[in-house]
ZABA-744453 format. One line per field, with one value per residue (C-alpha): x, y, z; residue number from 1. Coordinates in Angstrom, 3 decimals, always signed. Layout:
! residues N
xx	X,...
yy	Y,...
zz	Z,...
k	NUM,...
//
This chain:
! residues 332
xx	+8.500,+8.017,+11.124,+12.785,+10.796,+13.397,+15.149,+16.629,+20.113,+22.697,+22.484,+24.963,+24.377,+26.342,+26.283,+27.152,+30.386,+31.035,+34.483,+36.347,+39.279,+40.391,+41.058,+38.344,+40.524,+40.582,+36.790,+35.729,+32.408,+29.575,+31.280,+30.362,+32.638,+31.679,+34.310,+34.093,+35.947,+37.166,+39.389,+40.270,+40.135,+36.832,+34.555,+32.782,+32.389,+29.607,+31.812,+32.138,+29.309,+28.202,+25.232,+25.113,+21.409,+21.687,+19.158,+16.493,+14.648,+17.664,+19.899,+23.189,+26.089,+29.686,+31.446,+31.534,+31.700,+30.759,+31.124,+29.752,+31.569,+30.506,+32.814,+33.001,+34.334,+36.156,+37.127,+36.835,+34.542,+31.208,+31.541,+28.725,+30.035,+31.960,+28.645,+28.794,+26.463,+25.378,+23.259,+21.541,+18.010,+16.729,+17.873,+15.638,+16.264,+13.709,+13.537,+12.957,+9.555,+8.354,+6.455,+3.221,+1.620,-2.403,-4.664,-8.358,-9.760,-9.887,-13.924,-15.899,-18.079,-21.598,-23.152,-24.544,-26.634,-26.614,-25.866,-25.013,-21.886,-20.006,-17.597,-14.976,-13.268,-9.768,-8.597,-5.029,-4.538,-1.118,+2.232,+5.537,+9.099,+9.621,+12.939,+12.661,+14.688,+13.168,+9.974,+11.432,+12.095,+8.810,+5.928,+3.280,+4.278,+5.031,+3.193,+3.758,+2.023,-0.829,-2.049,-6.076,-6.398,-8.998,-8.987,-12.355,-12.312,-15.608,-16.840,-19.956,-21.220,-22.933,-26.334,-25.292,-23.583,-21.621,-19.435,-16.138,-16.965,-17.193,-14.791,-11.982,-13.473,-12.642,-9.168,-8.371,-9.416,-7.424,-4.285,-4.285,-3.663,-0.137,-0.450,-2.406,-1.258,-2.782,-2.674,-5.757,-5.110,-7.348,-6.889,-9.865,-11.441,-14.900,-12.528,-11.114,-8.496,-6.636,-3.039,-1.236,+1.790,+4.222,+4.554,+3.461,+0.672,-2.539,-6.170,-9.654,-12.358,-15.860,-18.303,-19.409,-21.382,-25.201,-25.576,-23.888,-21.182,-21.463,-20.179,-19.746,-16.737,-14.522,-15.722,-13.288,-10.291,-7.200,-3.666,-0.611,+2.253,+4.557,+7.633,+11.122,+14.309,+13.353,+16.185,+14.399,+13.552,+17.525,+18.187,+15.157,+16.837,+20.233,+19.291,+17.474,+20.547,+22.983,+22.844,+24.048,+27.053,+28.157,+27.638,+27.973,+29.821,+31.815,+29.050,+27.262,+24.393,+23.308,+24.720,+23.188,+26.175,+26.565,+24.186,+25.175,+22.283,+21.711,+17.597,+16.745,+18.314,+16.573,+17.973,+17.226,+17.256,+18.979,+17.563,+19.719,+18.621,+20.524,+20.612,+23.244,+23.732,+22.133,+23.035,+26.597,+25.397,+27.599,+25.035,+23.144,+19.283,+17.685,+17.910,+15.688,+15.510,+17.222,+19.338,+18.606,+21.475,+19.936,+21.933,+20.972,+22.314,+21.929,+23.810,+21.713,+18.239,+16.939,+17.164,+19.870,+19.050,+18.928,+22.153,+23.882,+24.298,+26.809,+24.885,+21.901,+24.474,+26.404,+23.363,+21.689,+18.712,+18.727,+20.612,+21.691,+20.090,+16.452,+15.151,+14.548,+13.942,+13.957,+13.929,+16.025,+15.452,+17.730,+17.322,+20.275
yy	+181.260,+183.764,+184.982,+188.014,+187.250,+186.851,+184.424,+184.698,+183.902,+184.745,+186.260,+188.839,+189.913,+192.913,+192.811,+196.620,+196.169,+196.882,+196.363,+199.268,+198.909,+195.358,+192.725,+189.618,+187.410,+189.770,+189.913,+188.643,+186.794,+189.214,+191.752,+192.481,+193.376,+195.476,+195.287,+197.688,+197.154,+193.714,+195.156,+193.352,+196.492,+197.079,+199.982,+200.793,+204.686,+206.801,+208.641,+205.451,+206.209,+203.644,+205.338,+208.448,+209.649,+213.601,+212.630,+211.094,+209.538,+207.830,+206.372,+204.926,+203.081,+204.411,+201.250,+198.798,+195.857,+194.947,+192.085,+191.355,+189.146,+187.802,+186.780,+183.732,+182.811,+179.806,+179.237,+181.428,+184.287,+183.537,+185.864,+186.881,+186.508,+189.639,+191.432,+193.653,+196.781,+196.665,+193.637,+195.021,+195.981,+196.652,+198.116,+197.985,+199.249,+198.085,+199.365,+197.339,+196.940,+194.886,+191.574,+191.122,+187.936,+187.636,+188.011,+188.359,+191.339,+190.691,+189.922,+189.187,+186.482,+186.889,+183.612,+181.821,+178.818,+176.007,+172.627,+173.820,+172.637,+175.601,+175.275,+176.939,+175.777,+177.081,+176.774,+177.024,+179.681,+180.370,+179.859,+181.527,+180.481,+177.317,+178.553,+175.306,+172.516,+169.342,+170.254,+169.235,+165.434,+165.381,+165.308,+164.968,+168.631,+170.154,+173.205,+173.687,+170.479,+171.434,+174.605,+174.005,+171.911,+172.522,+172.199,+171.553,+173.005,+172.213,+173.174,+171.890,+174.332,+172.735,+173.156,+176.245,+177.929,+181.230,+183.461,+182.606,+178.909,+179.081,+181.277,+179.609,+176.514,+177.281,+178.809,+175.493,+173.320,+175.440,+175.528,+171.709,+171.028,+170.118,+170.531,+173.454,+176.596,+179.018,+179.673,+181.124,+184.259,+185.695,+189.150,+188.557,+185.819,+186.083,+186.830,+185.286,+186.295,+183.709,+184.538,+182.965,+180.591,+181.869,+184.544,+184.689,+181.785,+183.068,+181.362,+181.735,+181.120,+179.670,+179.709,+175.864,+175.328,+174.139,+178.067,+181.084,+181.887,+185.788,+188.201,+187.149,+189.323,+186.142,+185.012,+185.953,+185.679,+186.980,+188.229,+189.288,+191.942,+190.344,+192.662,+192.920,+192.332,+190.603,+188.295,+185.086,+186.195,+186.772,+183.626,+182.049,+183.644,+182.670,+178.814,+179.128,+180.038,+177.598,+174.848,+177.317,+178.188,+174.374,+173.278,+169.879,+166.993,+164.036,+161.608,+163.971,+165.039,+168.658,+169.878,+173.222,+175.745,+178.744,+181.458,+184.829,+186.728,+187.679,+186.201,+189.307,+192.234,+194.692,+194.660,+196.907,+195.084,+195.952,+193.816,+193.733,+192.001,+191.501,+189.313,+186.202,+185.767,+182.821,+180.374,+181.745,+182.119,+183.869,+183.671,+181.418,+181.481,+179.317,+180.298,+183.013,+184.651,+187.161,+186.489,+188.508,+189.800,+190.191,+192.264,+192.673,+195.690,+195.917,+196.553,+195.708,+195.213,+198.594,+199.328,+201.700,+205.338,+206.056,+207.180,+205.307,+202.103,+203.339,+200.710,+203.407,+206.281,+204.456,+203.196,+206.883,+205.536,+208.186,+211.905,+213.562,+210.716,+211.347,+208.518,+209.195,+206.960,+203.429,+202.166,+202.387,+200.831,+200.525,+200.916,+199.771
zz	+42.133,+39.701,+38.111,+39.875,+43.453,+46.253,+48.255,+51.546,+50.741,+53.686,+56.830,+59.057,+62.193,+63.503,+67.544,+67.760,+65.682,+62.222,+60.880,+59.738,+57.906,+58.735,+56.482,+56.197,+58.051,+61.195,+61.647,+64.941,+66.083,+65.803,+63.403,+59.879,+57.342,+53.925,+51.555,+48.303,+44.921,+45.518,+48.076,+51.310,+53.312,+55.290,+55.472,+58.917,+59.229,+58.738,+55.921,+54.144,+51.790,+49.310,+47.157,+45.685,+46.226,+45.325,+42.481,+44.770,+42.289,+40.854,+43.369,+42.263,+43.845,+44.132,+44.081,+41.567,+43.455,+47.165,+49.416,+52.971,+55.458,+58.897,+61.854,+63.642,+66.979,+65.165,+61.807,+58.666,+58.177,+55.982,+53.130,+49.953,+46.456,+45.764,+44.089,+40.856,+42.281,+38.735,+39.520,+42.574,+42.342,+45.607,+48.978,+51.863,+55.587,+57.811,+61.796,+64.428,+65.474,+68.664,+68.003,+69.777,+70.727,+69.260,+72.068,+72.618,+74.865,+78.330,+78.772,+82.314,+81.897,+83.107,+82.235,+84.985,+83.758,+86.110,+84.966,+81.190,+79.125,+77.820,+75.135,+73.171,+69.788,+68.951,+65.532,+65.185,+61.803,+61.420,+63.215,+63.342,+63.253,+65.531,+67.598,+69.513,+67.146,+69.539,+67.748,+64.843,+66.128,+67.936,+65.539,+68.213,+68.710,+65.270,+65.169,+61.204,+61.020,+63.197,+61.089,+60.658,+64.017,+66.153,+69.984,+71.876,+75.714,+77.969,+81.508,+82.695,+85.386,+88.555,+89.866,+91.299,+88.744,+88.940,+86.553,+88.517,+88.435,+84.631,+83.665,+85.834,+84.657,+80.696,+82.159,+83.829,+80.733,+78.188,+80.690,+81.251,+77.752,+77.277,+73.979,+73.506,+71.305,+73.158,+77.094,+79.182,+81.636,+84.244,+85.202,+87.594,+89.001,+86.516,+83.547,+80.759,+78.014,+75.446,+74.197,+71.918,+73.484,+70.759,+68.401,+64.863,+66.183,+64.820,+66.066,+65.843,+68.952,+68.118,+71.025,+70.825,+74.414,+74.660,+75.462,+74.240,+76.229,+77.247,+76.353,+72.432,+72.356,+72.965,+69.640,+66.633,+64.656,+66.466,+64.807,+66.464,+65.243,+63.278,+63.819,+62.721,+64.358,+67.599,+68.515,+68.225,+64.401,+63.797,+65.141,+62.879,+59.751,+60.831,+61.081,+57.966,+55.923,+58.027,+55.638,+52.837,+55.086,+55.379,+58.698,+58.055,+60.121,+59.001,+58.169,+56.096,+58.834,+59.406,+63.129,+64.255,+63.835,+66.131,+66.460,+66.545,+67.147,+70.843,+71.379,+73.702,+71.368,+69.084,+65.706,+62.564,+59.157,+55.866,+53.011,+49.637,+46.527,+43.463,+40.467,+39.699,+36.090,+35.568,+34.317,+34.798,+38.553,+41.208,+44.096,+46.227,+45.089,+42.487,+38.956,+38.048,+41.199,+43.270,+46.025,+49.454,+51.639,+55.148,+57.400,+61.391,+63.401,+66.778,+70.359,+73.022,+74.099,+73.087,+69.257,+67.823,+66.987,+63.570,+62.435,+65.225,+63.215,+60.849,+58.302,+57.463,+57.007,+54.846,+52.485,+52.588,+54.489,+57.369,+57.706,+60.616,+62.944,+61.219,+59.309,+55.609,+52.925,+53.606,+50.118,+47.215,+44.043,+41.326,+37.570,+35.644
k	1,2,3,4,5,6,7,8,9,10,11,12,13,14,15,16,17,18,19,20,21,22,23,24,25,26,27,28,29,30,31,32,33,34,35,36,37,38,39,40,41,42,43,44,45,46,47,48,49,50,51,52,53,54,55,56,57,58,59,60,61,62,63,64,65,66,67,68,69,70,71,72,73,74,75,76,77,78,79,80,81,82,83,84,85,86,87,88,89,90,91,92,93,94,95,96,97,98,99,100,101,102,103,104,105,106,107,108,109,110,111,112,113,114,115,116,117,118,119,120,121,122,123,124,125,126,127,128,129,130,131,132,133,134,135,136,137,138,139,140,141,142,143,144,145,146,147,148,149,150,151,152,153,154,155,156,157,158,159,160,161,162,163,164,165,166,167,168,169,170,171,172,173,174,175,176,177,178,179,180,181,182,183,184,185,186,187,188,189,190,191,192,193,194,195,196,197,198,199,200,201,202,203,204,205,206,207,208,209,210,211,212,213,214,215,216,217,218,219,220,221,222,223,224,225,226,227,228,229,230,231,232,233,234,235,236,237,238,239,240,241,242,243,244,245,246,247,248,249,250,251,252,253,254,255,256,257,258,259,260,261,262,263,264,265,266,267,268,269,270,271,272,273,274,275,276,277,278,279,280,281,282,283,284,285,286,287,288,289,290,291,292,293,294,295,296,297,298,299,300,301,302,303,304,305,306,307,308,309,310,311,312,313,314,315,316,317,318,319,320,321,322,323,324,325,326,327,328,329,330,331,332
//
């Protein structure tokens, strides 16, 4: 990576609780604490503002140092290094956006050729996070290793073909494939729609029959919406950083650790990027790269309103509940 690229270093998850006026050792599971200026007393009120943005084009940090910590059900809290705010280069607040799976249009099949092979090639173009860890131990079903894979589906019509038979035949061919990365939907018996099984799975459809399948609008490339802050995305980021949290057992094999994120919740996201004074490093990122601390904030299946998260008020990305600047770049 280029110098001053970014690196996801640590993930903290606030499940409706931001620690206020507590010691780090008092943090509960799902509670995040923010500790300014090397103190052991957390800030958790909207009035505990950390950025002076009176000059909109040149925001400045109020504390000289800041530290983030995550409470756990057992054991000591997880904590960031004590970060000199002079080393923080960028802050990004991103609101929750629901992810959407890639899906084709819902088309009505009109082809009725008798005794004809109808076929589709479906190509896996990219995949999103794999949250089912069994896929890492079963190479036959590991989507990351299958990018570029082409799966073929066919149906041969009989001597008295109908659109219903052809649509249903192709849908059954797809849905009977245990290793398919898509599924076929039918809102009507002569209709066909193809949808990614997982968020982040993008695919391409090619008509490969002996005669063209009508309508041709089924053919093309399809990508979903990545979204921000879905519970499964938060869990994925937690797992990416688990090794940096020291989840090891006595014979030094990785263990899963405990996820704090709630898989069905909607989270806002706060990213803080900072330098780490390589080679005298106080961070986690490789040399020459920025550390990224990522904090997720949520309290249920509905995203919190701006101004209610406390975090956005503390870092001046909202004012009176109205979303304002979502990015601060610091010119040190």
